C-alpha positions as CSV (number, residue, x, y, z in Angstrom):
1,M,18.3,-12.4,-4.7
2,H,14.5,-12.5,-6.2
3,H,11.8,-13.9,-3.8
4,Y,9.4,-16.1,-5.8
5,L,6.0,-16.5,-4.6
6,D,4.4,-20.4,-4.8
7,F,2.2,-19.6,-7.9
8,E,5.6,-18.6,-9.9
9,K,7.4,-21.9,-10.0
10,P,7.3,-21.7,-13.6
11,I,8.8,-18.4,-13.8
12,S,11.3,-19.4,-11.1
13,D,12.1,-22.7,-13.1
14,L,13.1,-20.5,-16.6
15,E,15.0,-18.0,-14.8
16,A,17.2,-20.1,-12.9
17,K,17.8,-21.7,-16.1
18,I,18.7,-18.4,-17.6
19,H,21.0,-17.7,-15.0
20,E,22.8,-21.1,-15.4
21,L,23.0,-20.5,-19.1
22,K,24.3,-17.0,-18.7
23,K,26.9,-18.0,-15.9
24,L,28.2,-20.5,-18.2
25,K,28.6,-18.6,-21.2
26,A,30.6,-15.8,-19.2
27,E,32.9,-19.0,-17.8
28,D,33.5,-20.1,-21.4
29,E,33.0,-17.9,-24.2
30,S,33.6,-20.1,-26.9
31,I,30.2,-21.8,-26.1
32,D,27.4,-20.5,-28.4
33,I,24.1,-20.5,-26.3
34,S,22.8,-17.3,-27.1
35,D,19.7,-18.3,-28.9
36,E,18.9,-20.5,-26.0
37,I,19.2,-17.9,-23.7
38,T,17.0,-15.9,-26.0
39,R,14.5,-18.1,-26.5
40,L,14.2,-18.7,-22.5
41,E,13.8,-15.3,-21.6
42,T,11.0,-15.5,-24.4
43,R,9.4,-18.0,-22.5
44,A,10.0,-16.5,-19.3
45,R,8.4,-13.2,-20.3
46,E,5.2,-15.1,-21.7
47,A,4.9,-17.0,-18.5
48,I,4.6,-13.5,-16.3
49,V,2.4,-12.2,-18.7
50,D,0.0,-15.5,-18.6
51,I,0.2,-15.9,-14.7
52,Y,-0.5,-12.1,-14.0
53,S,-3.4,-11.8,-16.4
54,K,-5.5,-14.3,-14.2
55,L,-4.4,-13.8,-10.9
56,N,-7.2,-14.9,-8.3
57,A,-7.8,-12.8,-4.9
58,W,-5.5,-15.3,-2.9
59,Q,-2.8,-14.8,-5.3
60,K,-3.4,-11.2,-5.5
61,T,-2.9,-10.8,-1.6
62,Q,0.4,-13.0,-1.7
63,V,1.5,-10.2,-4.4
64,A,0.6,-7.3,-2.0
65,R,2.5,-8.8,0.8
66,H,5.4,-9.6,-1.5
67,P,8.7,-8.7,0.4
68,Q,10.1,-6.8,-2.7
69,R,7.4,-4.7,-3.0
70,P,8.0,-1.0,-2.7
71,H,7.1,0.3,0.8
72,F,6.4,3.8,1.9
73,V,10.3,4.8,2.1
74,D,11.0,4.0,-1.4
75,Y,8.1,6.5,-2.5
76,A,8.8,8.9,-0.1
77,A,12.3,9.0,-1.6
78,K,11.2,9.3,-5.0
79,L,7.8,11.4,-5.3
80,F,8.8,13.7,-2.3
81,T,11.7,16.3,-1.7
82,E,12.8,18.4,1.1
83,F,10.9,16.0,3.4
84,T,11.1,16.7,6.9
85,P,10.5,13.7,9.3
86,L,7.9,14.7,12.3
87,A,8.2,12.2,15.0
88,G,6.1,11.5,18.5
89,D,2.8,12.0,19.7
90,R,3.3,14.6,22.2
91,K,1.8,12.3,24.7
92,F,3.4,9.4,25.2
93,S,6.2,8.1,22.3
94,E,7.3,7.7,19.3
95,D,5.8,5.0,16.4
96,A,8.0,3.9,13.7
97,A,5.2,2.3,12.1
98,I,3.6,5.4,11.0
99,Q,6.0,7.7,9.4
100,S,5.0,11.1,8.7
101,G,6.3,14.5,7.9
102,L,6.4,17.8,5.7
103,A,7.7,17.4,2.0
104,R,7.3,19.0,-1.7
105,F,5.6,16.9,-4.0
106,R,6.5,18.2,-7.4
107,G,7.2,21.7,-5.8
108,Q,4.2,21.9,-3.9
109,P,4.2,21.7,-0.1
110,V,2.1,18.8,1.3
111,A,1.7,16.9,4.4
112,V,2.8,13.3,4.2
113,I,1.6,10.2,6.3
114,G,2.0,6.3,5.6
115,Q,2.9,3.0,7.4
116,E,6.1,1.5,7.0
117,K,6.8,-2.2,7.1
118,G,10.5,-2.6,6.9
119,N,12.4,-4.5,4.4
120,D,14.8,-6.7,6.4
121,T,14.7,-8.4,10.3
122,K,16.1,-5.0,11.6
123,S,13.9,-3.0,9.9
124,R,10.9,-4.9,10.4
125,I,10.9,-4.9,14.0
126,L,11.6,-1.4,14.0
127,H,8.5,-0.7,12.4
128,N,6.7,-3.3,14.1
129,F,6.0,-5.0,10.6
130,G,3.7,-2.0,9.7
131,S,1.2,-2.2,12.5
132,P,1.0,1.1,14.4
133,R,0.4,1.4,18.1
134,P,-2.1,4.4,19.4
135,E,0.9,6.9,19.4
136,G,1.3,6.3,15.8
137,Y,-2.3,7.5,15.2
138,R,-2.0,10.4,17.4
139,K,1.1,11.2,15.5
140,A,-0.9,10.8,12.4
141,V,-3.5,13.5,14.0
142,R,-1.0,15.9,15.0
143,V,0.4,16.2,11.3
144,M,-3.2,16.2,9.8
145,E,-4.0,19.1,12.5
146,L,-0.7,21.2,11.0
147,A,-1.5,20.5,7.5
148,D,-5.5,22.0,8.1
149,R,-3.7,25.0,10.0
150,Y,-1.4,25.8,7.3
151,G,-3.2,24.6,4.3
152,L,-1.2,21.9,3.0
153,P,-2.6,19.0,0.8
154,I,-2.5,15.6,2.5
155,V,-1.1,12.4,0.9
156,T,-1.4,9.2,2.9
157,L,0.3,6.0,1.7
158,V,-1.6,3.1,3.0
159,D,0.5,-0.6,4.0
160,T,-0.6,-2.3,7.2
161,A,-1.7,-5.9,7.8
162,G,-4.0,-4.0,10.7
163,A,-3.3,-1.9,13.8
164,Y,-1.1,-3.8,16.6
165,P,-3.4,-5.6,18.9
166,G,-1.2,-6.1,21.7
167,V,-2.1,-5.4,25.3
168,G,0.0,-2.2,25.4
169,A,-1.7,-0.9,22.7
170,E,-5.2,-1.6,24.1
171,E,-4.3,-0.3,27.2
172,R,-3.2,3.0,25.7
173,G,-6.5,3.4,23.9
174,Q,-5.7,1.8,20.4
175,A,-9.4,1.8,19.2
176,E,-9.8,5.3,20.4
177,A,-6.6,7.0,18.6
178,I,-8.1,4.9,15.4
179,A,-11.2,6.9,15.8
180,R,-9.7,10.0,16.6
181,S,-7.5,9.6,13.6
182,T,-10.2,8.7,11.1
183,E,-12.6,12.0,12.8
184,M,-9.5,14.0,11.9
185,C,-9.5,13.0,8.4
186,L,-13.5,14.0,8.0
187,Q,-12.7,17.6,9.7
188,V,-9.9,18.8,8.3
189,K,-10.5,21.4,5.2
190,V,-7.5,20.4,3.0
191,P,-7.4,17.8,0.2
192,I,-6.5,14.0,1.3
193,I,-5.4,11.9,-1.3
194,S,-4.7,8.1,-0.2
195,I,-3.0,5.3,-1.7
196,V,-3.3,1.5,-0.9
197,I,0.1,0.5,-2.1
198,G,0.1,-2.8,-0.4
199,E,-2.4,-4.1,2.1
200,G,-4.9,-2.0,3.4
201,G,-6.1,-3.8,6.9
202,S,-9.1,-2.8,8.7
203,G,-9.3,0.4,10.9
204,G,-5.6,0.2,10.9
205,A,-6.1,1.4,7.3
206,I,-9.2,3.6,7.4
207,A,-7.8,5.7,9.9
208,I,-5.6,7.5,7.6
209,A,-7.3,6.6,4.2
210,T,-10.5,8.3,4.9
211,G,-9.6,10.4,1.9
212,N,-11.1,12.8,-1.1
213,R,-9.9,10.3,-3.2
214,V,-8.8,6.9,-2.6
215,Y,-6.8,5.0,-4.9
216,M,-5.5,1.3,-5.1
217,L,-2.1,-0.1,-7.0
218,E,-3.6,-3.1,-9.0
219,H,-2.2,-6.0,-7.0
220,A,-3.1,-4.3,-3.8
221,I,-5.7,-5.3,-1.2
222,Y,-8.5,-3.8,0.9
223,S,-10.2,-5.5,3.7
224,V,-11.9,-5.6,7.0
225,I,-10.0,-8.2,8.5
226,S,-7.4,-10.5,7.0
227,P,-8.1,-13.7,4.9
228,E,-6.6,-15.6,7.3
229,G,-8.5,-13.9,10.4
230,A,-11.8,-14.5,8.3
231,A,-11.5,-18.1,7.7
232,S,-10.5,-18.7,11.3
233,I,-13.6,-16.8,12.5
234,L,-15.9,-18.4,9.6
235,W,-14.7,-21.8,9.6
236,R,-12.2,-21.5,12.4
237,D,-9.8,-23.1,9.6
238,S,-7.1,-20.6,8.6
239,S,-6.1,-22.7,5.7
240,R,-9.3,-21.9,4.2
241,A,-7.7,-18.4,3.7
242,K,-7.9,-18.8,-0.4
243,E,-11.8,-19.3,0.0
244,A,-12.3,-16.4,2.2
245,A,-10.2,-13.8,0.2
246,T,-12.5,-14.6,-2.7
247,N,-15.8,-14.4,-0.9
248,M,-14.4,-10.9,0.8
249,K,-13.8,-8.9,-2.4
250,I,-10.9,-7.5,-1.4
251,T,-9.2,-7.1,-4.6
252,A,-9.1,-3.4,-6.1
253,E,-11.2,-4.5,-9.1
254,D,-14.1,-5.8,-6.5
255,L,-13.7,-2.6,-4.6
256,K,-13.8,-0.1,-7.5
257,G,-16.9,-2.1,-8.6
258,L,-18.5,-1.6,-5.3
259,G,-17.3,2.2,-5.0
260,V,-15.6,2.2,-2.0
261,I,-12.3,3.4,-3.9
262,D,-12.0,6.1,-6.8
263,G,-9.6,4.4,-9.1
264,I,-6.8,1.7,-9.8
265,I,-3.3,2.3,-10.5
266,K,-1.9,-0.3,-13.0
267,E,1.1,-2.2,-12.2
268,P,3.2,-3.6,-14.7
269,T,3.0,-7.3,-15.8
270,G,5.0,-8.9,-12.9
271,G,3.9,-6.7,-10.1
272,A,5.4,-3.6,-8.5
273,H,7.9,-5.9,-7.0
274,R,9.4,-6.1,-10.6
275,H,9.1,-2.4,-11.7
276,A,9.3,-0.3,-8.5
277,E,10.2,2.7,-10.3
278,Q,7.6,2.8,-12.8
279,V,5.0,2.0,-10.3
280,I,6.3,4.9,-8.0
281,N,6.3,7.0,-11.1
282,D,2.6,6.4,-12.0
283,T,1.6,6.5,-8.2
284,G,2.8,10.3,-8.2
285,D,1.1,11.2,-11.6
286,T,-2.1,9.8,-10.0
287,I,-1.7,12.1,-7.1
288,A,-0.6,14.8,-9.0
289,A,-3.9,14.7,-11.3
290,A,-5.8,14.0,-7.9
291,L,-4.6,17.4,-6.4
292,A,-5.2,19.1,-9.6
293,A,-8.8,18.1,-9.7
294,L,-9.6,19.1,-6.4
295,S,-7.7,22.5,-6.1
296,P,-10.4,24.7,-7.0
297,L,-12.9,23.5,-4.2
298,S,-12.8,25.3,-1.0
299,G,-11.9,23.9,2.4
300,T,-15.8,23.4,3.5
301,E,-16.3,22.1,-0.2
302,L,-13.7,19.6,0.1
303,R,-14.7,18.4,3.7
304,D,-18.4,18.0,3.1
305,E,-17.3,15.9,-0.2
306,R,-15.3,13.9,1.8
307,R,-17.8,13.3,4.2
308,Q,-20.5,12.6,1.6
309,K,-18.3,9.9,-0.2
310,F,-18.1,7.8,2.7
311,L,-21.5,8.0,3.9
312,A,-22.9,7.0,0.6
313,I,-20.6,3.9,0.4
314,G,-23.0,0.7,0.3
315,R,-26.0,3.0,0.0
316,N,-26.9,1.6,-3.4
317,L,-25.7,-1.9,-3.1
C-alpha cells in the first residue's frame, strides 16, 4: 500500500479513483471504462509533475523522510556484490544503526558504510531508527582504518536524523566518537565518496560524510539540526518547522549553491520512493564517475584535497 504525504492529496484522490475503476472493470468486463481510466491516469501523472516541480523546503523534508524511500539495505543489495558485513566496534558492542562491510562495486573492491533506518516496526527498533550510538561510529572508524590499510575506496550512504542523544550514548562518549570518525575521514589516504540519500542530520551525518566528493539526492536534506529542533530553539514552537526549513537552507539546491556539496543526483518525477530502482542505478553511476575522477590522485593528494575542501566551506560567502 502506497503511503501518501499530506501535500500529495490530489494524487491520492486520483489514484484511488483509478484503483476503484480497475477493480470494477475486473469484476465486470462488460463495462467499458478504459477511456475514463486512461484519462484519470493522465491527470494523475500531470498532478505528480506539477506538485514535484515546485516542492518547498518543508515538502522536501517530508519526501526525504518518506517511509517507502529506499534505504541503505536497498542500495547495498543493488549496487554491491560479495558484500561481507563487519560488525562491532571491538570496544563495547554492535550498533545496527550503522551498517558496514567490504564489497565489490562494479568489480572494484570497496569499503561500504551507511546508516539504516529500517522499514517496519521491528527493523526500525533494531536499527534504532537510523540514529547511531557511539559504538556505531567506532565501528565506522574501524572499517575506515581497514580500508586505508588495504587501499580500498570508501563509499558512505548517509541517512540519519542525527546521532542518538540518549543517556547511555552520552555516557559512552557520543561526541568523542563522532569527532574521531570525522577525524578518520580526514586522515585516510583513499577516496571517500559520500551520498546523502535521505536525511543528513548534524554531526551524526558528517561523521561519515567528510568525503572527497559529497552528493545529495534531489529531495534529500542536509542540516545542522532538524527543522523541528530549530523551530523549538528559535521560537519555542516546533509547529513553525516549515518556516525553519525554509530559512535553514537544507535542500540540495541550497547546499550546492553554498558549496557544501559537489553535485545533485536527480530523482525521477514523484521522488525516489516511486522509482527506487532508477534512483539506485543513477546513484551507482555517480559513484563510478567520482571514483574514476579520483583514481589518478595519490593518497597524499586525496587526503590534502579532502581537508582543503572542508576548510574552504563558508570562506567566500
